[in-house]
C-alpha positions as CSV (number, residue, x, y, z in Angstrom):
1,X,0.0,0.0,0.0
2,X,1.2,3.5,-0.8
3,X,0.1,6.7,0.7
4,X,-2.5,8.5,-1.4
5,X,-1.1,11.9,-0.4
6,X,2.7,11.6,-0.6
7,X,3.1,8.2,-2.4
8,X,5.3,6.8,0.4
9,X,5.3,3.0,1.0
10,X,6.1,3.5,4.7
11,X,2.7,2.9,6.3
12,X,2.4,1.3,9.7
13,X,-0.3,0.6,12.3
14,X,-0.1,3.0,15.2
15,X,-2.1,4.0,18.3
16,X,-3.4,7.5,17.8
17,X,-6.0,9.7,19.6
18,X,-8.9,10.7,17.4
19,X,-10.7,13.9,18.4
20,X,-14.5,14.1,18.7
21,X,-15.9,17.6,19.4
22,X,-19.1,18.0,21.4
23,X,-20.0,21.7,21.9
24,X,-16.9,23.3,23.4
25,X,-15.5,19.9,24.6
26,X,-12.9,17.8,22.9
27,X,-13.0,14.1,23.6
28,X,-9.9,12.0,22.8
29,X,-10.5,8.4,21.6
30,X,-7.5,6.1,21.5
31,X,-7.6,3.9,18.4
32,X,-5.2,1.9,16.2
33,X,-5.1,2.9,12.5
34,X,-2.7,2.8,9.6
35,X,-0.5,6.0,9.5
36,X,1.9,7.2,6.8
37,X,5.2,7.7,8.4
38,X,6.1,10.4,5.9
39,X,3.2,12.8,6.0
40,X,0.9,11.5,8.8
41,X,-2.1,10.6,6.7
42,X,-4.4,8.2,8.6
43,X,-6.3,5.3,7.0
44,X,-9.5,4.0,8.8
45,X,-11.1,0.7,8.1
46,X,-14.9,0.2,8.2
47,X,-14.8,-1.4,11.7
48,X,-12.9,1.5,13.1
49,X,-15.2,4.1,11.5
50,X,-18.3,2.2,12.8
51,X,-16.8,2.2,16.3
52,X,-16.0,5.9,16.2
53,X,-19.6,6.6,15.0
54,X,-21.0,4.5,17.9
55,X,-18.8,6.3,20.4
56,X,-19.9,9.7,19.1
57,X,-23.5,8.7,19.4
58,X,-23.0,7.4,22.9
59,X,-21.4,10.8,23.8
60,X,-24.3,12.7,22.4
61,X,-26.8,10.6,24.3
62,X,-24.6,11.0,27.5
63,X,-24.2,7.2,27.8
64,X,-20.4,7.2,27.5
65,X,-18.4,7.7,30.7
66,X,-15.7,10.3,30.2
67,X,-12.6,11.1,32.3
68,X,-11.3,14.6,32.7
69,X,-7.6,14.9,31.7
70,X,-6.9,18.6,31.8
71,X,-8.2,22.0,31.0
72,X,-8.3,24.2,28.0
73,X,-7.8,27.9,28.5
74,X,-8.2,30.8,26.0
75,X,-6.7,34.2,25.9
76,X,-9.4,36.9,25.7
């Protein structure tokens, strides 16, 4: 498999954190996906996409337990 962005053949499976945004919150979801080592392009299979969609729906329905890991501050 070659990267569709940079044409590199260097694609490996990695653990990454996908971001799901809900209002002003950012939820980090750890998943394993194929990642191009050259440009960082991520490749998601159907099972992973379905899982992310299920997690997003659970968050919207307030059924997903979430853990606070920090704060986000903004300069006004």
